[in-house]
C-alpha positions in Angstrom: 72.6 -28.1 73.2 70.8 -31.3 72.1 69.8 -29.5 68.9 73.5 -29.8 67.7 73.3 -33.6 67.8 69.9 -33.7 66.2 71.0 -31.6 63.2 70.4 -33.1 59.8 73.8 -34.5 58.6 72.7 -33.9 55.0 73.0 -30.1 55.5 76.8 -30.4 55.7 77.0 -32.7 52.7 79.8 -31.2 50.5 77.8 -31.9 47.3 74.8 -30.2 45.8 72.1 -32.6 44.8 70.5 -31.7 41.4 67.6 -33.0 39.3 66.7 -36.7 39.3 67.3 -38.8 36.3 64.0 -40.6 35.9 64.0 -44.2 34.7 61.1 -45.9 33.0 61.2 -49.0 35.1 63.4 -48.6 38.1 64.6 -51.9 39.4 66.9 -50.7 42.1 66.8 -49.3 45.6 68.4 -46.1 44.4 67.2 -42.8 42.9 69.9 -41.3 40.7 70.5 -37.5 40.8 72.9 -35.2 39.1 75.2 -33.3 41.5 78.1 -31.0 41.9 80.9 -30.6 44.3 80.4 -27.4 46.3 84.1 -26.6 46.4 85.0 -26.6 42.7 81.8 -27.3 40.8 83.0 -30.7 39.6 80.1 -32.8 38.3 79.2 -36.1 40.0 76.3 -38.5 40.3 74.5 -38.9 43.6 72.6 -42.1 44.4 70.0 -41.6 47.1 68.2 -44.2 49.1 65.7 -43.2 51.8 63.0 -44.9 53.9 60.0 -45.8 51.8 56.7 -46.4 53.7 58.6 -47.2 56.8 60.5 -50.1 55.1 64.1 -50.1 56.4 65.2 -53.1 54.3 66.1 -50.7 51.5 68.5 -48.8 53.7 70.2 -52.0 54.8 70.7 -53.0 51.2 72.0 -49.6 50.3 74.5 -49.5 53.2 75.7 -52.9 52.1 76.3 -51.6 48.6 78.3 -48.6 49.8 80.4 -50.8 52.0 81.3 -53.2 49.2 81.8 -50.5 46.5 84.4 -48.8 48.7 86.6 -51.9 48.4 86.4 -52.3 44.6 88.7 -50.4 42.3 88.7 -51.4 38.6 88.2 -49.5 35.3 85.1 -51.4 34.6 83.5 -51.0 38.1 81.6 -47.9 39.1 84.0 -45.5 40.8 83.2 -44.6 44.4 83.9 -41.0 45.5 82.1 -40.3 48.8 79.0 -41.3 50.8 76.8 -40.3 53.7 74.7 -42.6 55.9 72.1 -41.8 58.5 69.0 -43.5 60.0 66.8 -42.1 57.3 68.8 -42.0 54.1 72.0 -43.0 52.4 74.0 -40.9 49.9 76.4 -42.5 47.5 78.6 -40.2 45.3 80.2 -41.6 42.1 81.6 -40.4 38.9 78.9 -38.7 36.6 77.0 -41.5 34.8 73.7 -42.2 33.1 71.6 -45.4 33.4 72.3 -47.8 30.5 68.8 -48.0 28.9 68.3 -44.3 29.2 71.6 -43.8 27.4 70.7 -46.3 24.7 67.4 -44.5 24.0 69.4 -41.4 23.0 68.8 -40.6 19.3 72.2 -39.0 18.8 73.8 -42.4 18.1 73.7 -43.6 14.5 73.0 -47.2 13.7 76.7 -48.0 12.9 78.0 -46.1 15.9 75.5 -47.8 18.2 76.7 -51.3 17.2 80.3 -50.4 17.9 79.4 -48.6 21.1 77.4 -51.6 22.4 80.3 -54.0 21.6 82.7 -51.8 23.6 80.3 -51.6 26.5 79.6 -55.3 26.7 83.3 -55.9 26.6 83.9 -53.7 29.6 81.0 -55.3 31.6 82.4 -58.8 30.8 85.9 -57.7 31.9 84.4 -56.4 35.1 82.7 -59.7 35.8 85.9 -61.5 35.0 87.7 -59.4 37.6 85.0 -60.1 40.3 84.7 -63.8 39.6 88.4 -64.7 38.9 90.4 -62.1 40.8 88.1 -60.9 43.5 86.5 -64.3 44.3 83.1 -62.5 44.3 79.7 -63.2 42.7 77.7 -60.2 41.6 74.3 -61.9 41.7 72.6 -58.8 40.1 73.9 -58.5 36.5 71.2 -56.7 34.5 70.6 -53.4 32.6 69.6 -51.7 35.9 73.1 -52.4 37.3 75.1 -50.9 34.4 75.8 -47.1 34.0 77.5 -45.2 31.2 80.0 -42.3 31.5 80.4 -39.4 29.1 83.2 -41.1 27.3 80.9 -44.1 26.5 82.4 -46.4 29.1 80.0 -48.9 30.7 80.5 -49.3 34.4 79.2 -52.2 36.5 77.3 -51.2 39.6 74.5 -52.6 41.6 76.7 -54.6 44.0 74.0 -54.7 46.7 73.8 -58.5 46.6 77.4 -59.4 45.8 78.8 -62.3 47.9 81.6 -64.8 48.0 79.1 -67.7 48.8 78.3 -69.6 45.6 76.1 -72.2 47.3 73.1 -69.9 48.1 71.3 -67.1 46.3 70.7 -63.8 48.1 67.2 -62.6 48.9 66.3 -59.6 46.7 64.0 -56.9 48.2 62.7 -55.9 44.7 60.5 -58.7 43.3 61.1 -57.6 39.6 64.8 -58.7 40.0 63.8 -62.4 40.4 63.4 -62.7 36.6 67.3 -62.5 36.4 67.8 -65.5 38.7 69.4 -68.5 36.9 67.4 -71.8 36.6 69.5 -73.6 39.3 68.0 -71.4 42.0 64.7 -73.3 41.4 66.2 -76.7 40.5 68.4 -77.5 43.5 69.8 -80.6 41.7 71.9 -78.4 39.4 73.6 -76.5 42.2 76.2 -79.3 42.6 77.5 -78.6 39.1 77.4 -74.9 39.5 80.6 -72.8 39.0 81.3 -69.6 40.7 80.7 -67.6 37.5 77.5 -69.5 36.4 75.0 -67.0 38.0 76.8 -63.9 36.7 77.3 -65.3 33.2 73.5 -66.0 33.1 73.0 -62.4 34.1 75.4 -61.3 31.3 73.1 -63.2 28.9 70.1 -61.3 30.3 72.0 -58.0 29.9 72.7 -58.8 26.2 69.0 -59.5 25.6 68.0 -56.2 27.3 70.5 -54.2 25.3 68.8 -55.1 22.1 65.2 -55.6 23.3 64.6 -53.5 26.4 63.7 -54.6 30.0 63.2 -58.4 30.5 59.8 -59.2 32.0 59.9 -63.0 31.8 62.7 -65.6 31.4 61.0 -67.3 28.5 61.7 -64.2 26.4 65.4 -65.1 26.4 64.7 -67.6 23.6 64.0 -64.8 21.2 67.3 -64.0 19.4 65.9 -62.1 16.4 67.4 -58.8 17.4 70.7 -60.0 18.6 73.6 -59.7 16.1 74.6 -62.9 14.4 78.2 -62.7 15.5 76.9 -62.7 19.1 74.2 -65.4 19.0 76.4 -68.4 19.4 78.1 -67.0 22.6 74.7 -65.7 23.9 73.1 -69.2 23.7 75.9 -70.6 25.7 75.5 -67.9 28.4 71.8 -68.6 28.9 72.2 -72.4 28.7 70.3 -74.5 31.2 73.4 -76.4 32.3 75.4 -74.2 34.6 78.6 -76.2 34.1 78.5 -75.5 30.3 78.4 -71.7 30.8 81.8 -70.2 29.8 84.1 -68.2 32.1 83.9 -64.5 31.5 87.6 -64.5 30.6 86.9 -67.0 27.8 84.0 -64.9 26.6 86.4 -62.0 26.1 89.0 -64.0 24.2 86.5 -65.8 22.0 84.5 -62.7 21.0 87.8 -60.8 20.3 88.7 -63.1 17.4 88.5 -61.7 13.8 84.9 -61.6 12.6 83.5 -61.8 16.1 81.5 -59.1 18.0 84.4 -57.7 19.9 86.6 -57.1 16.9 86.2 -53.6 15.3 88.0 -50.3 14.9 86.6 -48.8 18.1 87.7 -51.7 20.4 91.1 -52.0 18.7 91.7 -48.3 19.1 90.6 -48.1 22.7 92.5 -51.2 23.7 95.7 -49.9 22.2 95.2 -46.5 24.1 94.8 -48.4 27.3 98.1 -50.2 26.8 100.0 -47.3 25.1 102.5 -47.0 27.9 104.0 -50.4 27.2 104.1 -50.1 23.4 107.3 -49.4 21.6 107.9 -46.4 19.3 107.3 -48.3 16.0 104.0 -49.6 17.3 102.9 -46.1 18.4 103.9 -44.6 15.0 102.0 -47.2 13.0 98.9 -46.8 15.2 98.7 -43.0 15.0 99.4 -43.2 11.2 96.4 -45.4 10.7 94.1 -43.7 13.2 92.7 -40.9 11.1 90.5 -43.0 8.8 89.3 -45.1 11.8 87.8 -42.1 13.5 84.9 -42.3 11.0 83.9 -45.5 12.8 84.2 -44.1 16.3 81.4 -42.2 18.0 81.9 -38.5 18.5 81.7 -38.7 22.3 84.3 -41.4 22.4 86.6 -39.4 20.1 86.3 -36.3 22.3 86.4 -37.8 25.7 88.6 -40.8 25.2 90.8 -40.5 22.1 91.6 -36.8 22.3 93.1 -36.9 25.8 95.2 -39.9 24.8 96.5 -38.0 21.7 97.4 -35.0 23.7 99.2 -37.1 26.3 101.0 -39.1 23.6 102.3 -36.0 21.9 103.5 -34.4 25.1 105.1 -37.4 26.8 105.9 -39.8 23.9 108.3 -39.2 21.0 105.7 -39.9 18.4 106.4 -36.9 16.2 103.9 -35.4 13.8 101.8 -38.5 13.2 99.3 -37.5 16.0 98.5 -34.2 14.3 96.2 -35.5 11.6 93.8 -37.3 14.0 94.2 -34.4 16.4 92.9 -31.9 13.9 90.1 -34.2 12.7 88.8 -34.5 16.3 89.2 -30.8 16.8 86.5 -30.2 14.2 84.0 -31.9 16.6 84.8 -29.6 19.5 83.1 -26.4 20.5 85.1 -23.1 20.6 85.6 -23.3 24.3 86.7 -26.9 24.2 89.1 -26.2 21.3 90.6 -23.3 23.2 91.1 -25.4 26.3 92.3 -28.7 24.8 93.9 -28.2 21.4 95.0 -24.6 20.9 97.8 -24.6 23.6 99.3 -27.7 22.1 99.1 -26.3 18.6 100.7 -23.0 19.5 103.6 -24.8 21.2 104.1 -27.0 18.1 104.9 -24.0 15.9 108.3 -23.7 17.6 109.1 -27.3 16.8 112.2 -28.0 14.8 110.7 -31.1 13.2 109.9 -30.3 9.6 107.2 -32.8 9.2 105.4 -31.2 12.2 105.8 -27.7 10.8 104.5 -28.8 7.4 101.3 -30.4 8.8 100.7 -27.2 10.8 101.1 -25.0 7.7 98.7 -27.3 5.8 96.1 -26.8 8.6 96.6 -23.1 9.2 93.3 -22.3 7.5 91.4 -24.0 10.3 93.7 -23.2 13.2 93.8 -19.5 12.7 90.0 -19.3 13.3 90.5 -20.2 16.9 93.4 -17.8 17.6 93.1 -14.3 18.9 95.2 -11.4 17.7 97.8 -11.5 20.4 98.4 -15.2 19.9 98.9 -14.8 16.2 101.3 -11.9 16.4 103.3 -12.7 19.5 103.5 -16.5 19.5 102.6 -17.9 16.1 104.0 -15.5 13.5 107.5 -15.1 14.9 108.0 -18.9 14.7 106.1 -19.3 11.4 108.2 -16.5 9.7 111.4 -18.7 10.0 109.8 -20.9 7.3 110.6 -18.1 4.8 114.3 -18.8 5.3 114.0 -22.6 5.5 116.3 -24.5 3.2 113.4 -26.8 2.4 111.4 -25.6 -0.6 108.2 -27.3 0.6 108.3 -25.4 3.9 109.0 -22.1 2.2 106.1 -22.6 -0.2 103.5 -23.5 2.4 104.7 -20.7 4.6 103.9 -18.3 1.8 100.5 -19.8 1.3 99.8 -19.5 5.1 100.0 -15.7 5.0 96.7 -15.6 3.2 94.9 -16.9 6.3 97.0 -15.0 8.8 96.8 -11.6 7.1 93.5 -10.6 8.7 94.9 -11.0 12.2 98.5 -9.6 11.6 99.4 -6.2 13.0 100.9 -3.4 11.0 104.5 -4.3 11.5 104.2 -8.0 10.9 102.1 -7.6 7.7 103.3 -4.4 6.1 107.0 -4.7 7.0 108.1 -8.3 7.8 105.8 -10.2 5.4 106.6 -7.8 2.5 110.4 -8.1 3.1 110.2 -11.9 3.0 108.0 -11.7 -0.1 110.4 -9.3 -1.8 113.3 -11.7 -1.3 111.4 -14.8 -2.3 110.0 -13.2 -5.5 113.3 -12.0 -6.7 115.9 -14.5 -5.4 114.2 -17.8 -4.7 115.4 -20.5 -7.1 112.0 -22.2 -7.3 109.7 -20.9 -10.0 106.7 -22.2 -8.2 107.5 -20.3 -5.0 108.1 -17.1 -6.9 104.8 -17.6 -8.6 102.8 -18.3 -5.5 104.5 -15.3 -3.7 102.9 -13.1 -6.4 99.5 -14.8 -6.1 99.5 -14.5 -2.3 100.5 -10.9 -2.4 97.5 -10.3 -4.7 95.2 -12.1 -2.3 96.2 -10.1 0.8 96.2 -6.7 -0.9 93.0 -5.6 0.8 94.7 -6.0 4.2 97.7 -3.9 3.5 97.9 -0.3 4.6 97.0 2.1 1.7 100.3 3.9 1.8 102.2 0.7 1.7 100.0 -0.8 -0.9 100.5 2.2 -3.3 104.3 1.8 -3.1 104.7 -1.9 -3.5 102.0 -3.4 -5.7 103.1 -2.0 -9.1 106.7 -2.8 -8.4 106.0 -6.4 -7.2 103.6 -7.3 -10.1 105.7 -5.7 -12.9 108.7 -7.6 -11.5 106.7 -10.8 -11.7 105.9 -10.0 -15.4 109.6 -10.0 -16.1 110.2 -13.4 -14.5 111.6 -16.1 -16.9 109.1 -18.7 -15.5 105.9 -18.4 -17.6 103.4 -19.1 -14.8 105.1 -16.4 -12.7 104.5 -13.9 -15.6 100.9 -15.0 -15.8 100.5 -14.6 -12.0 101.8 -11.0 -12.3 99.2 -10.2 -15.0 96.4 -11.9 -13.0 97.3 -10.1 -9.8 97.2 -6.7 -11.5 93.8 -7.5 -12.9 92.4 -8.7 -9.6 93.7 -5.6 -7.7 92.9 -3.1 -10.4 90.8 -0.9 -8.1 93.8 0.0 -6.1 95.7 1.8 -8.9 95.2 5.5 -9.6 94.4 6.2 -13.3 97.6 8.2 -13.9 99.6 5.1 -12.7 97.6 2.9 -14.9 98.3 5.0 -18.0 102.0 5.7 -17.2 103.2 2.4 -15.6 100.9 -0.5 -15.8 99.8 -0.3 -19.5 103.4 0.1 -20.8 104.5 -3.0 -18.7 101.6 -5.0 -20.0 102.3 -4.0 -23.6 105.7 -5.5 -23.4 104.1 -8.9 -22.8 102.0 -8.8 -25.9 105.0 -10.3 -27.7 105.6 -12.9 -24.9 106.8 -16.3 -26.3 104.0 -18.0 -24.3 100.5 -17.8 -25.8 98.8 -18.3 -22.4 100.6 -15.2 -21.2 99.7 -13.2 -24.3 96.0 -14.2 -24.0 95.9 -13.0 -20.4 97.6 -9.7 -21.2 95.2 -8.9 -24.1 92.2 -9.5 -21.8 93.7 -7.3 -19.1 94.7 -4.6 -21.5 91.1 -4.4 -22.9 89.8 -4.1 -19.3 92.1 -1.2 -18.4 91.6 0.6 -21.7 87.8 0.3 -21.2 88.3 1.8 -17.8 90.2 4.8 -19.1 87.8 5.2 -22.0 84.9 5.5 -19.6 86.7 8.2 -17.7 87.5 10.0 -20.9 83.9 10.0 -21.9 82.7 11.1 -18.5 85.5 12.7 -16.3 83.1 12.8 -13.4 83.5 9.0 -13.0 87.2 9.3 -12.1 86.5 10.0 -8.4 84.1 7.1 -8.2 86.5 4.7 -9.9 89.4 5.7 -7.7 87.3 5.5 -4.5 89.1 2.4 -3.3 92.7 3.5 -4.0 93.1 4.9 -0.5 90.5 2.7 1.2 91.5 0.4 4.1 88.7 -2.1 4.6 90.8 -4.9 6.1 89.2 -7.3 3.8 90.0 -9.5 0.9 90.3 -8.1 -2.6 86.9 -7.3 -4.0 86.2 -6.1 -7.5 83.7 -3.2 -8.1 80.6 -3.9 -10.1 81.7 -1.7 -13.0 84.9 -3.7 -13.3 83.5 -7.1 -13.4 85.8 -7.9 -16.4 88.6 -8.5 -13.9 86.8 -11.5 -12.3 85.1 -12.8 -15.4 88.3 -12.8 -17.6 91.0 -13.4 -15.0 91.1 -16.1 -12.4 94.3 -16.1 -10.3 95.1 -19.3 -8.3 98.0 -20.8 -6.5 100.4 -22.5 -8.9 100.3 -26.3 -9.2 103.3 -28.1 -10.6 102.7 -31.1 -12.9 104.4 -33.5 -10.5 101.9 -36.3 -10.7 98.9 -37.3 -12.7 98.2 -40.6 -11.1 96.5 -40.4 -7.7 98.3 -43.5 -6.4 101.6 -42.2 -7.5 100.9 -38.8 -5.9 100.1 -40.5 -2.5 103.3 -42.5 -2.7 105.3 -39.4 -3.4 103.7 -37.5 -0.6 104.6 -40.3 1.8 108.1 -40.3 0.6 108.3 -36.5 1.1 107.1 -36.8 4.7 109.6 -39.5 5.4 112.4 -37.4 3.9 111.2 -34.5 6.0 111.4 -36.6 9.2 114.9 -37.9 8.3 116.4 -34.4 7.9 118.5 -33.0 10.8 116.4 -31.0 13.2 118.9 -28.3 13.6 118.8 -27.5 9.9 115.6 -25.5 10.4 115.8 -21.8 11.4 113.1 -22.4 14.0 115.6 -24.1 16.3 117.6 -21.2 17.4 118.5 -17.8 16.0 122.2 -18.6 16.1 121.9 -21.6 13.9 123.3 -21.8 10.4 121.1 -20.5 7.6 122.2 -22.2 4.5 121.5 -21.1 1.0 118.2 -22.5 -0.4 118.5 -25.6 -2.5 119.3 -24.7 -6.1 117.4 -26.0 -9.1 118.7 -29.1 -10.7 118.9 -29.7 -14.4 115.8 -31.7 -14.1 114.0 -28.8 -12.7 115.1 -26.5 -15.5 113.8 -29.1 -18.0 110.5 -29.3 -16.0 110.2 -25.5 -16.1 110.7 -25.6 -19.9 108.1 -28.3 -20.2 105.6 -26.0 -18.5 105.7 -23.7 -21.5 103.1 -25.8 -23.2 100.6 -25.4 -20.4 99.7 -22.9 -17.7 100.0 -25.2 -14.8 97.1 -23.7 -12.9 94.3 -25.6 -11.3 91.0 -25.4 -13.2 88.7 -25.8 -10.3 89.8 -23.0 -8.0 89.1 -19.2 -8.4 91.0 -16.3 -7.1 89.4 -16.4 -3.7 90.2 -20.0 -3.0 93.3 -21.8 -1.7 94.7 -24.9 -3.3 94.9 -28.1 -1.3 97.8 -28.0 1.0 99.1 -31.4 -0.1 100.0 -30.1 -3.6 103.5 -29.0 -4.0 104.3 -26.2 -6.4 107.4 -25.2 -8.2 108.5 -28.7 -9.2 109.8 -29.2 -5.7 109.9 -32.9 -6.1 112.9 -32.8 -8.3 115.0 -31.6 -5.3 115.9 -33.9 -2.5 114.1 -32.3 0.5 116.4 -30.5 2.8 119.6 -31.1 0.8 122.2 -28.4 1.5 124.0 -26.9 -1.5 127.2 -24.8 -1.9 126.5 -21.1 -1.4 128.3 -20.2 -4.5 126.5 -22.6 -6.9 124.0 -21.2 -9.3 121.2 -22.8 -11.2 120.4 -22.2 -14.9 117.1 -20.8 -13.9 118.6 -18.4 -11.4 121.1 -17.2 -13.9 118.5 -16.7 -16.6 116.3 -14.9 -14.0 119.0 -12.5 -13.0 119.9 -11.9 -16.6 116.4 -10.9 -17.5 116.4 -8.0 -15.0 118.1 -4.6 -15.7 121.2 -3.8 -13.7 119.6 -0.6 -12.4 116.5 -2.4 -11.2 116.7 -1.2 -7.6 113.1 -0.5 -7.0 111.2 -0.9 -3.7 111.4 -4.6 -3.5 115.2 -4.5 -4.1 115.5 -2.0 -1.3 113.4 -4.3 1.0 115.7 -7.2 0.2 118.9 -5.2 0.8 117.5 -3.7 4.0 116.4 -7.1 5.2 119.8 -8.6 4.6 121.5 -5.8 6.5 119.0 -5.8 9.3 119.3 -9.5 9.9 123.1 -9.2 10.0 123.8 -12.1 7.7 127.6 -12.3 7.4 127.6 -14.8 4.6 125.4 -17.7 3.4 128.1 -20.1 4.5 128.8 -18.5 7.9 128.2 -20.5 11.0 126.4 -17.8 12.9 123.6 -15.3 12.2 123.6 -12.0 14.1 120.2 -11.2 15.7 118.1 -8.8 13.6 117.8 -5.1 14.2 115.0 -2.7 13.3 115.2 -1.0 9.9 113.8 2.3 8.8 110.6 1.7 7.0 110.4 5.3 5.8 113.7 4.8 3.9 112.1 1.9 2.0 109.2 4.0 1.0 111.5 6.8 -0.2 113.5 4.5 -2.3 110.3 3.2 -3.8 109.5 6.6 -5.2 112.8 7.0 -6.9 112.2 4.1 -9.2 108.7 4.9 -10.4 109.9 5.5 -14.0 111.9 2.3 -14.2 109.3 0.4 -16.2 108.9 3.2 -18.8 112.7 3.2 -19.5 113.0 -0.5 -19.7 112.4 -1.0 -23.4 113.2 -4.1 -25.3 116.1 -2.5 -27.2 117.7 -1.3 -24.0 117.4 -4.7 -22.4 119.2 -6.3 -25.4 121.9 -3.7 -25.1 122.4 -4.3 -21.4 122.6 -8.1 -21.9 125.2 -7.6 -24.6 127.2 -5.3 -22.3 127.0 -7.8 -19.5 128.3 -10.6 -21.7 131.2 -8.5 -22.8 132.1 -7.6 -19.2 131.9 -11.3 -18.2 134.2 -12.3 -21.0 136.6 -9.4 -20.1 136.7 -10.6 -16.5 137.4 -14.1 -17.6 140.3 -13.0 -19.7 141.7 -10.9 -16.8 141.5 -13.9 -14.5 143.3 -16.2 -16.9 146.0 -13.5 -17.4 146.6 -13.3 -13.7 146.8 -17.0 -13.3 149.4 -17.2 -16.1 151.4 -14.4 -14.5 151.5 -16.2 -11.1 152.5 -19.4 -12.6 155.5 -17.8 -14.5 156.9 -18.9 -17.8 156.4 -22.6 -18.7 159.4 -24.8 -18.5 160.5 -26.9 -21.4 158.7 -30.2 -21.5 156.1 -29.1 -19.0 152.6 -30.2 -19.7 150.0 -27.5 -19.8 146.9 -28.3 -17.7 
């Protein structure tokens, strides 16, 4: 029975005590151990004090520390969690921390980051002393490096409250002799006690702490005179802290305010950022917006552990609970690069996936620009079930910038899209954009992106859509679009059977040998030589045909690769995303980009198809006269970036298709037509109902769009994919029949029909109006 009462109480301690954190020169009664909570594995720190050589004075000091720490709650004071006391030992459980000097000896901190980290830490310790002296009416009496601990977020916490007291007239007796070096001079000279303030002893200890941060443990008081390693911006304040006259030592509150002035030690990007995050709940919307807009470049001056453990949680909370918009995304993505895969999945990915359903265009644009890095952290189900359905609404957005970046994003999503999303939905949207979008740059980039994702398409789908899509691009009135069609055919040459090359591709390319644009003609001649060389090799050695056509039906789920025997396709042709000649000056480009983001944020949120399926889908913005002039001006140059090859993606901040000439998000009349749209439709034969046309018509029917000006869109229904493939086969000979003479004849017939309809309309109007009365003025 008596064994129950004599059981060791530590056996029921709800925390596991781990390894000890060894200090070089331990000047405290405690031994610090790592620990975990048995219930949930939460990490903690366990301070242990036991009887040493039968000396119970250590236990008395430790029990006094536990008693006082329980009553102190402040962000700059070590956080108490739990404790256990017995006749032989004392356990004190706190938040997980590391001794200060052990943390400072870590080589992971760079010199620049170390300076800012020390300034933030000393600011926290000074604030903690100000709380004790001014608000708590307590004197710490033990301020030194051994009493300061650092959390994972880089926050310095003041501990070592074993000797704290409210009595300022006497100094406590310390059980460890090494601590006497931190006593202020008035302890020895009793004549100075009368002029002593309640913060004098702690401010002296703060000076000792500053010296130890830059020099190591203090062994004798005379060493405090050496200020060679202390920063110059801190020397003046330091000398006042360790002054011989206790009355002249400043209040900790004054130390904080003085060192926070511009040019002083407490004035830097890290402190300004963290102080704002501490007070973010009382900041107004404009202050928050300005702060997050300027945060991204400041992250370079913030240590990695602070960004991950301090800034990142504040960013996530601000986006979830504050109406700050898309400005938090840039710093959020920058910090995300510092995280491990597990940390990214836990912290950032859920927030990002949720943002894809946002109706804010600026948010959607930033997500599309970062999709290359985001998709790496997404699994297949997340991409297909949560991200793609929301992202696909960007194909129908009235904003050209959103449509263009949505097209570019498919290049990175393609490896993870399932069969239906990639081979049906994406191709339907691409078909509509390539044939009906009024932006030349978007039509061009649609062709380029289709060429980039060819290797991920199903072989059967690939055989039925590539030739139609690329030959359509070669008939586009926009010169870069025709160049893109030629480049795409060259880069995907391994996917065409030889009979298709001879019967369809070469005749289409030959028509462009007389193209008005020399850049187009030059590309065509290089590609023609490549295909003719390919056919000539097979003619000389028919056994090579099987080897050359080996990849036609292949499905390697990879990007387009060119065989070694066809290196001419890569050497002679480089296909890139189209860049419009919007800006040459970098400063002008940055100003234009900021204006575009502002215009995106000012647009109505319900104008985006991502809001609800029953919202209005307006007709895309038509091309202004300025855009038509810009398109004409592109005839003199190809408009392609020189630094990027076929396998690379252009910077997401560049806007293609001369989008800048349009006011972002402006709605236009559904019946209005641009000169570019008219010329584009006029350049196509009337009977051009190939596979891509069938995709467009099926898409419009399946989505149930009543009219472009209707106020409601019926929910989409599934279409027959097989019918699309069947219609593709019926138009295989369209390119052969589309000669230049037939095109001229069709254009002439269309003009005659148009004039005939105009005459009929005028005749009907005259008949309805009746005979004109005498004296009536004809309008």
